[in-house]
C-alpha positions in Angstrom: 85.0 101.4 74.7 83.4 105.1 76.6 80.8 103.6 78.8 81.3 99.8 78.2 84.5 98.8 80.1 85.5 99.0 84.2 86.4 102.1 85.9 90.4 101.5 85.5 90.6 99.9 82.1 91.8 102.0 79.6 93.2 105.6 79.4 91.4 108.4 80.9 91.0 111.4 78.0 91.6 108.1 75.0 88.8 106.4 75.5 87.3 104.9 72.0 83.9 106.8 70.7 81.3 105.2 68.3 80.0 107.9 66.3 77.4 107.3 63.2 78.4 103.6 63.3 82.3 104.3 63.3 84.9 103.9 65.8 86.7 107.2 66.8 89.7 108.3 69.3 90.2 112.2 70.2 93.6 113.8 70.4 93.2 117.5 71.8 95.5 118.7 69.9 94.1 117.7 66.4 90.3 116.1 66.7 89.0 112.9 65.7 90.7 110.3 64.0 89.1 106.8 62.6 90.6 103.8 64.0 90.7 101.1 61.3 92.0 98.5 63.5 93.8 97.5 66.7 96.5 94.6 67.1 97.0 94.1 70.8 99.4 91.8 70.3 101.8 94.2 68.8 100.4 97.0 70.6 99.4 98.9 66.9 96.6 101.7 66.4 96.0 101.9 62.9 94.1 105.2 62.1 92.5 106.8 59.2 92.2 110.9 59.1 88.5 111.7 58.5 89.7 114.7 56.6 91.7 112.7 54.2 95.0 115.1 55.0 97.6 112.9 56.8 99.7 115.6 56.7 97.6 117.8 58.5 97.8 115.3 60.9 101.6 115.4 61.5 101.4 119.3 61.6 98.9 119.3 64.5 99.2 116.3 66.3 101.2 116.4 69.5 101.9 113.2 71.0 104.3 114.1 73.6 101.6 114.3 76.4 100.1 110.9 75.3 100.9 107.5 75.8 101.2 106.5 71.9 104.1 107.3 69.7 104.3 106.5 66.0 104.5 102.8 65.3 107.1 102.9 62.5 110.7 105.0 62.4 110.2 108.9 62.0 112.8 111.0 60.2 112.6 114.8 60.3 111.1 116.4 57.6 110.5 120.5 56.4 107.0 121.7 55.3 107.4 124.5 52.7 104.8 127.2 51.8 105.5 128.3 48.2 104.1 131.3 46.4 104.8 129.3 42.8 104.6 125.7 42.0 107.9 124.3 42.0 109.0 121.2 40.0 110.0 117.8 40.9 111.8 116.7 43.0 109.9 118.2 45.6 106.9 116.5 46.3 103.4 118.7 46.6 100.8 118.3 49.6 97.5 118.9 47.5 95.2 118.5 50.5 97.5 121.7 51.9 98.0 123.1 49.0 95.4 126.0 47.5 95.0 128.0 44.5 97.6 130.4 45.2 100.1 128.7 47.4 101.8 125.4 47.2 103.0 123.4 49.9 105.7 120.7 49.9 107.4 118.2 52.1 111.2 118.3 51.7 114.3 116.7 53.2 115.7 119.5 56.3 119.1 119.7 54.3 117.9 121.0 51.1 118.4 124.8 50.5 114.8 126.4 50.7 113.8 128.1 47.5 113.6 131.8 47.3 109.8 131.7 46.7 109.0 129.8 49.5 109.2 129.7 53.5 109.4 127.0 56.1 106.2 126.5 58.0 107.5 123.5 60.5 109.9 120.7 60.3 108.9 117.7 62.6 109.5 113.8 62.8 107.0 112.1 60.8 107.0 108.3 60.1 109.8 107.4 57.7 107.8 104.8 55.9 105.2 107.2 55.0 104.2 107.0 51.0 102.2 110.0 49.3 100.9 107.4 46.6 98.5 105.7 49.2 95.1 107.0 48.8 93.5 106.4 52.1 95.9 108.3 54.2 96.4 105.3 56.7 99.7 104.4 56.3 101.4 106.2 58.7 99.1 106.9 61.0 99.8 104.0 62.6 100.4 104.1 66.7 102.0 102.1 69.3 101.2 103.1 72.9 103.4 102.4 76.3 102.3 103.0 79.8 104.6 103.0 82.8 104.9 99.5 84.2 102.8 97.8 81.5 106.0 96.1 80.2 106.7 94.4 83.7 103.4 93.5 83.7 103.1 91.8 80.5 106.5 89.5 81.4 104.4 88.6 84.6 101.4 87.6 82.4 99.4 89.8 83.8 96.8 92.4 82.7 97.6 95.9 83.3 95.2 99.0 84.1 95.7 102.2 85.1 96.4 103.5 88.7 93.3 105.4 89.9 95.4 108.2 91.4 98.8 108.2 89.1 98.3 109.4 85.2 99.7 107.2 82.8 100.8 104.3 85.4 99.4 101.1 85.6 98.9 98.8 88.1 99.6 95.0 87.2 97.1 92.6 88.2 98.8 89.0 87.9 97.3 85.8 88.5 98.9 85.8 92.3 97.8 89.2 92.6 94.0 88.3 92.2 94.6 84.7 94.1 96.1 86.9 97.2 93.3 89.3 97.3 90.4 86.6 96.4 90.4 85.8 100.1 89.6 89.6 101.2 86.2 89.1 99.1 84.7 86.4 101.0 86.3 87.6 104.3 84.4 90.5 103.9 81.1 88.7 104.0 79.9 87.9 107.2 76.9 85.3 106.4 76.4 82.5 104.2 73.3 84.3 102.8 75.3 87.3 101.6 77.6 85.4 99.3 74.6 83.1 98.1 73.2 86.8 97.0 75.9 87.5 95.2 75.5 85.5 92.2 71.9 87.2 91.9 73.2 90.0 90.2 75.9 89.2 89.1 75.8 86.7 86.4 79.1 87.0 84.8 80.7 86.1 88.3 78.1 83.4 88.8 80.7 80.2 88.5 83.5 81.7 90.6 80.7 82.5 93.3 79.4 79.3 93.3 83.0 77.7 94.2 83.2 80.4 96.7 80.6 79.3 98.6 81.7 76.0 98.6 84.9 76.9 100.6 82.2 78.9 103.0 80.6 75.6 103.6 83.5 73.8 103.9 83.1 71.3 101.1 86.5 70.5 99.0 88.4 73.1 97.9 87.2 74.1 93.9 89.4 74.7 91.1 89.2 78.4 89.9 90.4 78.8 86.6 92.2 81.7 85.5 89.2 83.4 83.9 87.3 83.0 86.9 89.9 84.6 89.2 90.2 87.8 87.0 86.5 88.2 86.6 86.5 88.1 90.7 89.4 90.8 90.9 87.0 93.6 89.2 84.5 93.2 92.5 87.7 92.6 95.2 89.7 95.7 93.4 86.5 98.4 94.2 86.4 96.9 97.7 90.2 97.0 98.2 90.5 101.0 97.3 87.7 101.8 99.7 88.6 104.8 102.0 88.5 103.7 104.9 89.0 99.8 103.5 86.2 97.3 104.7 86.7 95.8 107.8 86.9 91.9 107.5 85.4 89.5 109.1 88.9 87.6 110.6 87.0 83.9 110.8 86.5 84.0 107.0 89.7 86.0 106.3 91.5 83.0 108.0 89.7 80.5 106.3 89.8 81.7 103.0 93.7 82.4 103.4 94.3 78.9 104.7 92.4 77.9 101.5 95.0 79.6 99.1 98.1 79.3 101.2 100.0 78.0 98.3 99.1 80.8 96.4 99.9 83.3 98.9 102.8 85.8 97.7 104.9 88.2 100.0 104.9 90.9 97.7 102.9 93.8 98.5 100.8 94.0 95.1 98.2 96.6 96.0 99.0 99.6 97.6 95.5 100.4 98.6 94.6 97.2 100.8 96.3 97.1 104.2 97.8 93.5 105.7 98.1 91.4 102.8 101.0 88.9 103.2 
């Protein structure tokens, strides 16, 4: 949701907005569509056309330069503009028709009647039914970002790469743990660590555990949620140009604490000297 998410969450240009109590998403090739539901487990976005004309969406919506595709299988369909009303089996599209012209959808293999001309032939969701009144069926979209599937296989969380459009970075638990020691190593005094949790309530539990490490107390156990919360701050430090200079003493102490989690894979290209 625009204005309510971290910097690298979501996809630039396709944030959700709230207008008059309605969640909407904007497509440059068409305009606003209403978001009825989002299913992250099956990667499905159900939309409704506020103009109540799903066929107008099909004719104008260009998904080629977006991370989205139609959720259902598609098939080619021709739209005909006819000067006279055509008897069945042609199906008229009322929201595109007028008093002196009639728009129909037909299979492209059918012969075009003399009183008609082809407006456009495009792939539309094969399972679309003109009898559904809310114009939502067929406006199901799915999404795909480069690297997203591999990240899910690693049980990680994906986020947009800050410099490469439509490409994600994968934030796995190993990623967060490896870069976690750089958060602490950027802090040269215990007082600075203590001050962190005064303005970062959502990180309070994780910071408290980091303070125990600085003070030489027994190693605490971090939950996966705490690691990922800490990563939001860690990542902003990693992408500084030039990167923050780290206190080698604390760097070594934190690195040793999480030695078993360290990976040889370079998971953050912006952070130098990861082992």
